[in-house]
MIPASE-17511 format. One line per field, with one value per residue (C-alpha): residue number from 1; residue in one letter; chain; x, y, z. Coordinates in Angstrom, 2 decimals. Layout:
N
resi: NUM | ...
resn: a | ...
chain: A | ...
x: X | ...
y: Y | ...
z: Z | ...
% end
This chain:
385
resi: 1 | 2 | 3 | 4 | 5 | 6 | 7 | 8 | 9 | 10 | 11 | 12 | 13 | 14 | 15 | 16 | 17 | 18 | 19 | 20 | 21 | 22 | 23 | 24 | 25 | 26 | 27 | 28 | 29 | 30 | 31 | 32 | 33 | 34 | 35 | 36 | 37 | 38 | 39 | 40 | 41 | 42 | 43 | 44 | 45 | 46 | 47 | 48 | 49 | 50 | 51 | 52 | 53 | 54 | 55 | 56 | 57 | 58 | 59 | 60 | 61 | 62 | 63 | 64 | 65 | 66 | 67 | 68 | 69 | 70 | 71 | 72 | 73 | 74 | 75 | 76 | 77 | 78 | 79 | 80 | 81 | 82 | 83 | 84 | 85 | 86 | 87 | 88 | 89 | 90 | 91 | 92 | 93 | 94 | 95 | 96 | 97 | 98 | 99 | 100 | 101 | 102 | 103 | 104 | 105 | 106 | 107 | 108 | 109 | 110 | 111 | 112 | 113 | 114 | 115 | 116 | 117 | 118 | 119 | 120 | 121 | 122 | 123 | 124 | 125 | 126 | 127 | 128 | 129 | 130 | 131 | 132 | 133 | 134 | 135 | 136 | 137 | 138 | 139 | 140 | 141 | 142 | 143 | 144 | 145 | 146 | 147 | 148 | 149 | 150 | 151 | 152 | 153 | 154 | 155 | 156 | 157 | 158 | 159 | 160 | 161 | 162 | 163 | 164 | 165 | 166 | 167 | 168 | 169 | 170 | 171 | 172 | 173 | 174 | 175 | 176 | 177 | 178 | 179 | 180 | 181 | 182 | 183 | 184 | 185 | 186 | 187 | 188 | 189 | 190 | 191 | 192 | 193 | 194 | 195 | 196 | 197 | 198 | 199 | 200 | 201 | 202 | 203 | 204 | 205 | 206 | 207 | 208 | 209 | 210 | 211 | 212 | 213 | 214 | 215 | 216 | 217 | 218 | 219 | 220 | 221 | 222 | 223 | 224 | 225 | 226 | 227 | 228 | 229 | 230 | 231 | 232 | 233 | 234 | 235 | 236 | 237 | 238 | 239 | 240 | 241 | 242 | 243 | 244 | 245 | 246 | 247 | 248 | 249 | 250 | 251 | 252 | 253 | 254 | 255 | 256 | 257 | 258 | 259 | 260 | 261 | 262 | 263 | 264 | 265 | 266 | 267 | 268 | 269 | 270 | 271 | 272 | 273 | 274 | 275 | 276 | 277 | 278 | 279 | 280 | 281 | 282 | 283 | 284 | 285 | 286 | 287 | 288 | 289 | 290 | 291 | 292 | 293 | 294 | 295 | 296 | 297 | 298 | 299 | 300 | 301 | 302 | 303 | 304 | 305 | 306 | 307 | 308 | 309 | 310 | 311 | 312 | 313 | 314 | 315 | 316 | 317 | 318 | 319 | 320 | 321 | 322 | 323 | 324 | 325 | 326 | 327 | 328 | 329 | 330 | 331 | 332 | 333 | 334 | 335 | 336 | 337 | 338 | 339 | 340 | 341 | 342 | 343 | 344 | 345 | 346 | 347 | 348 | 349 | 350 | 351 | 352 | 353 | 354 | 355 | 356 | 357 | 358 | 359 | 360 | 361 | 362 | 363 | 364 | 365 | 366 | 367 | 368 | 369 | 370 | 371 | 372 | 373 | 374 | 375 | 376 | 377 | 378 | 379 | 380 | 381 | 382 | 383 | 384 | 385
resn: x | x | x | x | x | x | x | x | x | x | x | x | x | x | x | x | x | x | x | x | x | x | x | x | x | x | x | x | x | x | x | x | x | x | x | x | x | x | x | x | x | x | x | x | x | x | x | x | x | x | x | x | x | x | x | x | x | x | x | x | x | x | x | x | x | x | x | x | x | x | x | x | x | x | x | x | x | x | x | x | x | x | x | x | x | x | x | x | x | x | x | x | x | x | x | x | x | x | x | x | x | x | x | x | x | x | x | x | x | x | x | x | x | x | x | x | x | x | x | x | x | x | x | x | x | x | x | x | x | x | x | x | x | x | x | x | x | x | x | x | x | x | x | x | x | x | x | x | x | x | x | x | x | x | x | x | x | x | x | x | x | x | x | x | x | x | x | x | x | x | x | x | x | x | x | x | x | x | x | x | x | x | x | x | x | x | x | x | x | x | x | x | x | x | x | x | x | x | x | x | x | x | x | x | x | x | x | x | x | x | x | x | x | x | x | x | x | x | x | x | x | x | x | x | x | x | x | x | x | x | x | x | x | x | x | x | x | x | x | x | x | x | x | x | x | x | x | x | x | x | x | x | x | x | x | x | x | x | x | x | x | x | x | x | x | x | x | x | x | x | x | x | x | x | x | x | x | x | x | x | x | x | x | x | x | x | x | x | x | x | x | x | x | x | x | x | x | x | x | x | x | x | x | x | x | x | x | x | x | x | x | x | x | x | x | x | x | x | x | x | x | x | x | x | x | x | x | x | x | x | x | x | x | x | x | x | x | x | x | x | x | x | x | x | x | x | x | x | x | x | x | x | x | x | x | x | x | x | x | x | x | x | x | x | x | x | x | x | x | x | x | x | x | x | x | x | x | x | x | x | x | x | x | x | x
chain: A | A | A | A | A | A | A | A | A | A | A | A | A | A | A | A | A | A | A | A | A | A | A | A | A | A | A | A | A | A | A | A | A | A | A | A | A | A | A | A | A | A | A | A | A | A | A | A | A | A | A | A | A | A | A | A | A | A | A | A | A | A | A | A | A | A | A | A | A | A | A | A | A | A | A | A | A | A | A | A | A | A | A | A | A | A | A | A | A | A | A | A | A | A | A | A | A | A | A | A | A | A | A | A | A | A | A | A | A | A | A | A | A | A | A | A | A | A | A | A | A | A | A | A | A | A | A | A | A | A | A | A | A | A | A | A | A | A | A | A | A | A | A | A | A | A | A | A | A | A | A | A | A | A | A | A | A | A | A | A | A | A | A | A | A | A | A | A | A | A | A | A | A | A | A | A | A | A | A | A | A | A | A | A | A | A | A | A | A | A | A | A | A | A | A | A | A | A | A | A | A | A | A | A | A | A | A | A | A | A | A | A | A | A | A | A | A | A | A | A | A | A | A | A | A | A | A | A | A | A | A | A | A | A | A | A | A | A | A | A | A | A | A | A | A | A | A | A | A | A | A | A | A | A | A | A | A | A | A | A | A | A | A | A | A | A | A | A | A | A | A | A | A | A | A | A | A | A | A | A | A | A | A | A | A | A | A | A | A | A | A | A | A | A | A | A | A | A | A | A | A | A | A | A | A | A | A | A | A | A | A | A | A | A | A | A | A | A | A | A | A | A | A | A | A | A | A | A | A | A | A | A | A | A | A | A | A | A | A | A | A | A | A | A | A | A | A | A | A | A | A | A | A | A | A | A | A | A | A | A | A | A | A | A | A | A | A | A | A | A | A | A | A | A | A | A | A | A | A | A | A | A | A | A | A
x: 39.77 | 40.84 | 39.92 | 36.42 | 35.85 | 37.10 | 34.73 | 31.72 | 32.58 | 33.14 | 30.37 | 27.34 | 24.91 | 26.69 | 26.71 | 22.96 | 22.30 | 24.40 | 22.61 | 19.22 | 20.19 | 21.38 | 18.12 | 15.99 | 18.02 | 17.69 | 13.92 | 13.48 | 15.69 | 14.18 | 10.79 | 12.58 | 14.47 | 11.28 | 9.51 | 12.31 | 12.99 | 9.48 | 9.37 | 12.67 | 11.56 | 8.32 | 10.23 | 12.44 | 9.47 | 7.64 | 10.65 | 11.18 | 7.50 | 7.65 | 10.55 | 9.60 | 5.82 | 4.14 | 7.00 | 7.45 | 3.75 | 3.89 | 6.97 | 5.56 | 2.44 | 4.16 | 4.25 | 7.55 | 9.38 | 10.58 | 9.39 | 7.00 | 3.81 | 2.83 | 5.84 | 4.79 | 1.78 | -0.87 | -1.09 | -4.68 | -4.24 | -4.99 | -8.29 | -9.52 | -11.76 | -14.62 | -17.70 | -20.12 | -17.60 | -15.54 | -12.93 | -10.08 | -11.64 | -8.89 | -8.50 | -5.79 | -6.98 | -5.23 | -2.11 | -2.15 | 1.22 | 0.06 | 0.10 | -3.02 | -6.27 | -8.25 | -11.73 | -14.87 | -14.74 | -11.23 | -9.46 | -6.86 | -6.92 | -3.44 | -4.29 | -5.51 | -8.94 | -12.11 | -13.71 | -16.38 | -15.12 | -14.90 | -11.10 | -11.07 | -13.41 | -12.32 | -15.56 | -18.81 | -20.65 | -18.08 | -18.40 | -22.16 | -21.76 | -19.22 | -21.46 | -24.41 | -22.33 | -21.03 | -24.55 | -25.66 | -22.69 | -23.48 | -27.10 | -26.15 | -23.47 | -25.11 | -24.92 | -21.21 | -20.45 | -22.26 | -20.10 | -16.96 | -17.91 | -15.42 | -16.18 | -17.66 | -15.34 | -16.08 | -15.94 | -14.59 | -17.02 | -16.29 | -17.07 | -17.80 | -17.22 | -17.24 | -14.18 | -11.98 | -9.88 | -6.17 | -3.32 | -1.09 | -0.49 | 0.25 | -2.92 | -6.54 | -9.06 | -10.91 | -13.84 | -13.81 | -12.19 | -11.91 | -13.36 | -12.07 | -13.19 | -16.58 | -15.87 | -16.67 | -13.43 | -12.48 | -10.98 | -7.58 | -4.77 | -1.11 | -0.17 | -2.14 | 0.91 | 3.39 | 3.52 | 2.89 | 5.25 | 4.89 | 6.42 | 6.74 | 8.34 | 9.05 | 5.49 | 6.15 | 9.54 | 7.61 | 5.26 | 8.27 | 9.66 | 6.51 | 3.76 | 4.93 | 4.43 | 7.77 | 6.58 | 5.97 | 8.54 | 9.23 | 10.73 | 10.73 | 13.02 | 12.79 | 12.34 | 11.14 | 8.86 | 6.75 | 9.31 | 12.27 | 10.81 | 11.11 | 14.77 | 16.59 | 18.69 | 17.90 | 16.40 | 18.64 | 18.31 | 18.01 | 19.95 | 22.88 | 22.93 | 23.35 | 21.25 | 18.80 | 15.76 | 12.07 | 11.85 | 14.40 | 12.62 | 9.26 | 10.67 | 12.59 | 10.26 | 6.54 | 4.23 | 0.57 | -0.21 | 1.34 | 0.69 | 1.78 | 2.00 | 3.93 | 3.05 | 4.07 | 7.48 | 5.99 | 3.78 | 6.35 | 7.41 | 5.31 | 1.55 | -1.10 | -1.45 | 2.24 | 2.01 | -1.00 | 0.72 | 3.83 | 1.69 | -0.27 | 2.95 | 4.08 | 0.76 | 0.95 | 4.41 | 3.23 | 0.33 | 2.69 | 5.27 | 2.87 | -0.38 | -1.79 | -1.13 | -3.76 | -2.62 | -3.67 | -3.29 | -3.06 | -4.07 | -1.47 | -1.95 | -2.53 | -0.52 | -1.44 | -3.60 | -0.50 | 1.36 | -1.69 | -2.17 | 1.49 | 2.76 | 1.62 | 2.88 | 2.77 | -0.86 | -3.98 | -5.60 | -2.64 | -2.78 | -6.52 | -5.91 | -3.28 | -5.48 | -8.39 | -6.11 | -4.72 | -8.11 | -9.12 | -6.49 | -8.18 | -10.80 | -12.01 | -10.91 | -7.12 | -6.40 | -8.14 | -8.09 | -7.67 | -8.42 | -5.78 | -6.30 | -9.63 | -7.87 | -6.01 | -7.97 | -9.79 | -13.20 | -11.64 | -9.85 | -6.41 | -3.94 | -4.91 | -2.36 | -1.89 | -0.97 | 2.12 | 5.47 | 6.53 | 3.21 | 3.79 | 4.70 | 2.88 | 4.04 | 5.17 | 2.23 | -0.33 | 0.79 | -1.15 | -4.39 | -3.19 | -2.44 | -5.88 | -7.47 | -5.55 | -6.53 | -10.21 | -9.86 | -8.34 | -9.16 | -9.12 | -8.90 | -10.63 | -7.58 | -6.91 | -10.38
y: -40.32 | -42.11 | -39.02 | -38.96 | -42.62 | -42.06 | -39.04 | -41.06 | -43.91 | -41.76 | -39.16 | -40.89 | -38.29 | -35.38 | -37.22 | -37.84 | -34.15 | -33.05 | -35.48 | -34.22 | -30.61 | -31.56 | -33.34 | -30.39 | -27.90 | -29.99 | -30.34 | -26.57 | -25.73 | -28.07 | -26.24 | -22.99 | -24.55 | -26.21 | -22.84 | -20.92 | -23.30 | -23.24 | -19.45 | -19.07 | -21.53 | -19.60 | -16.38 | -18.11 | -19.73 | -16.40 | -14.72 | -17.54 | -17.71 | -14.22 | -15.30 | -18.85 | -18.51 | -15.20 | -13.71 | -16.76 | -16.71 | -13.03 | -13.55 | -16.68 | -14.82 | -11.63 | -11.02 | -9.19 | -12.15 | -11.32 | -7.75 | -7.58 | -6.22 | -4.28 | -2.04 | -1.28 | 0.70 | -1.58 | -1.76 | -0.78 | -1.13 | -4.84 | -4.00 | -1.67 | -4.22 | -2.94 | -4.67 | -6.15 | -6.12 | -8.95 | -10.66 | -8.82 | -5.36 | -4.11 | -0.42 | 1.28 | 3.16 | 5.74 | 4.17 | 4.05 | 5.53 | 6.98 | 5.33 | 4.20 | 2.63 | 4.08 | 5.14 | 5.20 | 8.95 | 8.86 | 9.96 | 8.08 | 6.92 | 7.16 | 4.53 | 2.10 | 1.89 | 3.47 | 6.05 | 4.59 | 1.01 | -1.36 | -1.31 | 2.40 | 2.19 | 1.05 | -0.83 | -2.00 | 1.06 | 3.41 | 1.53 | 2.03 | 5.73 | 6.12 | 4.31 | 6.51 | 9.65 | 8.54 | 7.80 | 11.31 | 12.84 | 10.90 | 12.03 | 15.69 | 15.65 | 13.33 | 15.81 | 16.40 | 12.67 | 12.37 | 15.12 | 13.39 | 10.05 | 8.64 | 9.44 | 6.64 | 4.88 | 5.23 | 1.91 | 1.83 | 1.86 | -0.07 | -0.15 | -3.80 | -5.62 | -9.22 | -11.09 | -13.05 | -16.12 | -15.64 | -18.12 | -16.34 | -17.87 | -14.36 | -12.43 | -12.83 | -10.60 | -8.90 | -7.80 | -4.48 | -1.09 | 1.02 | 4.50 | 7.58 | 7.60 | 9.31 | 12.38 | 16.09 | 17.16 | 20.83 | 22.87 | 24.26 | 26.35 | 25.56 | 26.51 | 23.47 | 21.43 | 23.45 | 20.64 | 17.77 | 14.98 | 12.78 | 9.31 | 6.84 | 5.40 | 6.79 | 8.10 | 10.34 | 11.26 | 12.60 | 14.40 | 16.08 | 17.12 | 18.38 | 19.11 | 22.58 | 21.75 | 23.22 | 23.89 | 20.20 | 17.58 | 14.57 | 11.28 | 9.60 | 7.19 | 5.15 | 1.49 | 2.19 | -0.46 | -0.85 | -3.36 | -0.98 | 2.53 | 2.75 | 1.78 | 2.63 | 5.77 | 7.93 | 11.09 | 14.06 | 15.40 | 19.21 | 19.74 | 17.36 | 17.01 | 13.25 | 10.60 | 9.12 | 6.86 | 7.71 | 6.23 | 8.76 | 11.70 | 10.61 | 10.43 | 13.72 | 16.02 | 16.74 | 16.52 | 17.45 | 15.37 | 12.20 | 11.17 | 7.60 | 5.82 | 2.58 | -0.73 | -0.82 | -2.31 | -4.92 | -6.57 | -9.31 | -9.74 | -12.24 | -12.14 | -9.59 | -10.76 | -10.19 | -6.77 | -5.83 | -6.86 | -4.82 | -1.82 | -2.15 | -2.11 | 1.09 | 2.79 | 1.65 | 3.19 | 6.44 | 6.63 | 5.96 | 8.55 | 11.17 | 10.73 | 14.10 | 13.72 | 13.02 | 10.03 | 9.70 | 6.25 | 6.97 | 4.18 | 2.47 | 3.88 | 1.31 | 0.56 | 1.07 | -1.41 | -2.51 | -3.32 | -4.91 | -7.43 | -8.37 | -8.73 | -11.58 | -9.69 | -5.95 | -5.77 | -4.03 | -7.10 | -7.43 | -3.69 | -3.82 | -6.70 | -4.63 | -1.53 | -3.52 | -4.84 | -1.46 | 0.24 | -2.07 | -0.44 | 2.97 | 4.20 | 7.59 | 9.12 | 9.25 | 7.36 | 8.15 | 6.35 | 8.48 | 6.81 | 8.57 | 5.95 | 7.50 | 10.66 | 8.87 | 5.73 | 4.80 | 3.13 | -0.23 | 1.22 | 1.03 | 3.91 | 5.85 | 5.03 | 8.62 | 9.86 | 7.69 | 7.57 | 4.14 | 2.40 | 3.11 | 6.77 | 9.98 | 12.69 | 15.74 | 17.93 | 15.57 | 15.93 | 19.17 | 17.15 | 15.22 | 18.40 | 19.87 | 16.67 | 16.83 | 20.48 | 19.53 | 16.42 | 17.83 | 16.89 | 20.17 | 20.21 | 22.81 | 25.03 | 25.14 | 26.31
z: 62.72 | 65.99 | 67.98 | 66.42 | 67.24 | 70.84 | 71.17 | 69.96 | 72.32 | 75.41 | 74.80 | 73.28 | 74.73 | 73.01 | 69.74 | 70.00 | 70.68 | 67.70 | 65.37 | 66.51 | 65.82 | 62.32 | 61.52 | 62.77 | 60.76 | 57.63 | 58.02 | 58.46 | 55.50 | 52.93 | 52.54 | 51.84 | 48.96 | 47.73 | 47.71 | 46.01 | 43.15 | 41.58 | 41.89 | 40.15 | 37.49 | 37.02 | 36.38 | 33.91 | 32.20 | 32.05 | 30.46 | 28.01 | 27.05 | 25.45 | 23.23 | 22.37 | 22.32 | 21.44 | 19.49 | 17.31 | 16.52 | 15.53 | 13.38 | 11.77 | 10.69 | 9.56 | 5.83 | 5.99 | 7.48 | 10.97 | 11.46 | 14.40 | 12.94 | 16.06 | 15.44 | 11.88 | 10.65 | 9.16 | 5.40 | 4.67 | 0.97 | 1.22 | 2.91 | 0.16 | -1.54 | -3.67 | -2.24 | -4.73 | -7.58 | -8.99 | -6.81 | -8.50 | -8.10 | -5.82 | -4.91 | -2.92 | 0.14 | 2.31 | 3.89 | 7.67 | 8.61 | 11.91 | 15.31 | 17.11 | 15.97 | 13.10 | 14.15 | 12.07 | 11.53 | 10.11 | 13.32 | 15.28 | 18.89 | 20.43 | 23.00 | 20.37 | 22.08 | 20.79 | 23.10 | 25.35 | 25.09 | 28.08 | 27.92 | 28.74 | 31.72 | 35.15 | 35.91 | 34.35 | 35.67 | 34.12 | 30.83 | 30.80 | 31.57 | 28.77 | 26.31 | 27.28 | 26.92 | 23.55 | 22.34 | 23.37 | 21.56 | 18.40 | 18.60 | 19.07 | 16.36 | 13.88 | 11.05 | 11.65 | 11.51 | 8.20 | 6.77 | 8.06 | 6.46 | 4.00 | 0.35 | -1.69 | -4.08 | -7.77 | -9.57 | -13.12 | -16.02 | -19.19 | -22.86 | -23.67 | -26.93 | -28.13 | -26.94 | -29.26 | -28.49 | -27.95 | -28.21 | -25.70 | -22.26 | -20.91 | -21.71 | -22.72 | -24.41 | -21.52 | -23.66 | -21.82 | -22.34 | -19.18 | -19.40 | -17.60 | -13.98 | -13.75 | -11.63 | -11.44 | -13.08 | -13.22 | -16.02 | -15.05 | -16.43 | -16.90 | -13.33 | -12.09 | -13.10 | -11.02 | -8.44 | -10.87 | -11.84 | -14.94 | -14.62 | -17.46 | -20.55 | -24.03 | -24.40 | -21.40 | -22.85 | -25.83 | -23.45 | -21.86 | -25.23 | -26.94 | -24.38 | -23.38 | -19.69 | -18.71 | -15.17 | -14.44 | -13.43 | -15.65 | -14.49 | -17.88 | -19.67 | -22.85 | -21.95 | -18.40 | -16.90 | -13.80 | -12.57 | -12.46 | -12.22 | -8.42 | -8.07 | -11.29 | -10.83 | -13.85 | -12.26 | -11.56 | -8.01 | -8.33 | -5.11 | -5.49 | -9.27 | -8.87 | -10.53 | -8.05 | -8.16 | -8.29 | -4.79 | -3.56 | -5.16 | -3.78 | -0.27 | -0.37 | -2.33 | -2.27 | -5.28 | -5.55 | -8.66 | -10.01 | -13.62 | -14.35 | -17.71 | -18.13 | -19.72 | -23.38 | -22.56 | -20.22 | -22.86 | -23.46 | -19.83 | -17.92 | -17.69 | -16.86 | -13.26 | -12.56 | -14.21 | -12.10 | -8.86 | -9.69 | -10.65 | -7.43 | -5.40 | -7.14 | -6.37 | -2.76 | -2.41 | -4.01 | -1.56 | 1.33 | 0.30 | -1.11 | 0.88 | -0.19 | -3.91 | -6.54 | -8.60 | -12.24 | -13.81 | -17.51 | -19.86 | -21.99 | -25.47 | -28.16 | -31.28 | -34.93 | -36.91 | -38.79 | -35.58 | -34.01 | -36.83 | -37.22 | -33.65 | -31.33 | -28.26 | -28.92 | -29.91 | -28.71 | -27.15 | -24.82 | -24.10 | -23.35 | -20.93 | -19.08 | -19.04 | -17.66 | -14.88 | -13.79 | -13.95 | -11.09 | -8.89 | -8.97 | -6.49 | -7.70 | -4.38 | -4.45 | -7.68 | -10.98 | -14.31 | -17.45 | -20.78 | -22.87 | -25.58 | -26.59 | -27.76 | -30.54 | -31.43 | -34.61 | -34.82 | -33.90 | -30.87 | -32.46 | -32.46 | -35.58 | -38.24 | -39.43 | -35.93 | -35.49 | -37.25 | -36.00 | -35.12 | -31.41 | -30.79 | -31.66 | -33.99 | -32.02 | -33.00 | -31.43 | -27.82 | -27.55 | -27.66 | -24.61 | -22.67 | -23.42 | -22.15 | -18.86 | -18.40 | -18.58 | -16.39 | -13.22 | -9.65 | -7.76 | -3.99 | -1.85 | -1.33 | -5.10 | -6.11
% end
């Protein structure tokens, strides 16, 4: 320290020069630090904005709770609303399990941009040229585009009757009985059911036992409901021999026709709205896993007059309410409603008393009538004709 003081005292000029150099160096260095720090902060802010901003917004608005929706195919079933019908007239459309944006003619754009759009062109002039070219193409191929148009949905038709008041908090009298979807059905032979699967409760168990459709598959169990049919392991896998779920079978095997009948066991479980939502979810899964299959929603068969009058839950008003609800989920394109009830009902739309041994299930000899009905109400695709 003494040496430093002696140096300052004896060499004031040198000290002044050194101080000047230090000040100049500091002044030149400070702008560099001032320029670097905001840049670094900007990079950090840009990186953090993707996590804290956009991603949180996507996750917050995603119905599946945390799955980024851009990485998942859109669920078009929620968009299949029947225009001009009642608010609950919901139909299930083709699931979008392909990448890209769906175009008006049913094709997919891998880039997610429709041909001729501004996003594809590099400039305004290119955009105008693309639009002109597209317009010419549409003009030249107008007839082809009409042929490629999506088929029109077929709304359900109903037989109406005078409603009656009900005391139940779980169902009401709809005043309507759904009729079989109006369609140009074809008459088929037994081999039509080679790639068919029948899914349902004890009524379908009886179908398996007495229908004679030995070439079809049956995923049926007494007591089965729409709430547990996807996940309960009661179906034997033909390859492994193990019991697996309907979900497993639908994802590992291919079926051309799916016949579904559930609902009798759900009459005392919650209300019609809950039943409809669960049924809708099952149909959505079937469309996702088996996009080429024809799905037949078979009506819940009624109960006998004796059962109808004596039971506040398992009665035909409740059944009609459920049938009305599930008929709204059909579209006449991929999903068809079959009014099986009409085969066995009396003049009051009850299950004819003489046809049942327990007020709910058919005698064995009456399943043949059901089979004949299915053989004359078949949706036949082009390659099957």
